[in-house]
N, C-alpha and C positions, 0 to 999 in steps of 0.2 A: 557284392559282398565277397568276391573272390580274394584269395591271398596275393593277387598279382602285384599290388602296389605296396612296396615296402615303405615303412615309416622312414622319414628323413628329416633332417633339421630344416629343410626348405619347404616342407609340406605346409600348405595353407588351404583355407576354405575358398579361395578365389577360383572362379571358373576358368577352365582352360579353353583355348580356341581350338577348333578342329584344324589340323595341319592342312594347308593348301586351300582352305575354304575362304572365299571372298564373298562378303555379303553383297547381294544385288542392290542396284539403285532402288530407292523407295518410290513406289508408285501406288496411287489409289486404285481401288477396284474399277472406278469409272475410267481412269486412264488406260488400264489394261483392257477393258472391254472395248474401248474406242480404237485401240491399236490394230493395225493389220486388217482393216475391214475388207480389203480386196482379196484376201486369202481365205477362201470358203472353208477349207479343211481346218485352218487355225481358228476361225470363228466358231466352228462346231466344237472343236476341242475346248476352247475357253468356255463355251456355254455348258458343256458337260462338267468341266472343272468347277466353275463358279455357280452354276445353276441360276437361280433368280437373285443371287446376292447383289448384283449390280443394280437391279430394279428397286431393291428395298433399302438402299443406303440412306442413312439419316444425316451424314456429315459429322457424326459424333466420333470421338477418338476410339482407337482400337481397344477392345476389351476381351481379355482371355480369362475365362472362369474355369478354374480347375475344380472339378466336382468330387472326384474320388480316385484313390489309388487302391488297386486290388492285388493282393498277394495270391499267386496261383502256383499250386504244387500238386502233383499227382499223389493220391492217397489221403487227401483231406479236402474239406470244403474250402472255397475261396474265402479269404479274409479281406473285408472291405474297410478302408479307412476313409471316413467322410471328411473331405477337404473343403466342403462348401460352408462349413460352420464359421462363425466369426471368431470363436475362441478355440484355437487349435492346440492350446497348451496341454490339454488332457492326453493328446497323443504321446507326449513325453512320459506321462505318468503310467499309462496302461500299456505295458509291453505285450507284444504278440509273441507266441512261442513258435520257433522254427526248428525243425528236426535237423540235426547236424548232417552235413553231406547231401542233403536233398537238393534236387534240381528244382528251380523255381523261375518264375517270370513275374514282372510287375506290369499291370495293365492300368493305363491312365485314361480317364474319361474327362473331357474338357470341352468347353464351348468357345467359339470365336465369333465376335460380333463387330460389325461396322467396317472393318478393314481386314486386309490379309496380314497374318502374323508371319514374319519372315525369319527363318532360322531358329525355330523354337527348340530349346535344349532343356534336358533334365540334368541337373547337377546334384550329386549327393556325396557328402564326405562322412565317412563312418569312423567312429572312434570307440575305443574300449578303455575304460578307466583313464580317460583324457589322453590316450595315446592314439595317434592316427593309425587306422587299420587298413582302410582302402578308400578309393575315390572312383566315382563314376561320372563321366561327362558324355552324355549321349545325345546326339542330334536326332530330334524327332522329325524335323522338316518344316516346310511352310504350309500353312493351312488357310483356306478361305473362309469367310463368314458363312454360316448356315444355321438354320433353326435346330436341327438335330445335333447332338454332341458328336465330337470326333472321339475315336479310340485309338490308342497306340499301345502295343504290347512289346516289351523289351525282349531281346534275345535271351535264350536260356542261360542261367548262371547257376553256380553251385554254392551252397552255404558252406562255411568253414566246418571242418570236422576234427574230431579228436578231443581228448580230455582237456587239453590246454585251450582249445577254441571255445569250449562251453562257457556260457556266462552272458551278461547283459551288454548290449551294444547301443550306442547312441548315433542317430543319423540326422544330419542337417541337410535339408533338401531345398531346391528352388527350381522354378521354371523361369527361364530367361531367354530373351530373343536377341536378334542381331543388333538392335538398338540399345542393348544393355538394360532393357526394361525388365525388372523382376516382377513377374505377374503373380507369383505366390512363393512365399518362403515358409517352411514349416520344419518342425523337428519331430521325430518319432523314435521309439525304442523297441528293441526286440531282444529275445533271449534265445541263444542257441542251446538246445536241450538234446538229450540222448534219444528221445522218442517223442512222437506226437502226444 
């Protein structure tokens, strides 16, 4: 939500690629587990990374389930947005309030099943009164399948501040991977206010 991205005529909701990043060749968990069997250290590393994921593969397609997004800021309780619901339209209608100039982070909780998700990214385009305000394109990384959820917390950011910045904002978000698969797309709104 920083003021870093100026509005321009070329602004779009399309995701950007990370400069210099080249997606790795796609391999299944079984293929990765079978590679380099003669290197004991690498085998141990893969076992630590993948755990029992290779043993429980069902041959089903990759599934990433985004469960929730949590707004974290000092001085207030965390605000959780439940993203596991089938109807996410209420997130657009019920704005959360954010104190102007506060430092905050977003924490995502998600599951990965059946395969490794490669190059998972969070993309968010924020607008105010239909005018682009900022864009975030954050590489979360690659994640292996496991039963317990993964968590990722964004770097600290600062909410806009000042009388002109106060008001309602609209955010369009999505989780997308190297294969351009959109695992979840949702919209939410927030209001920048003078105080909590």
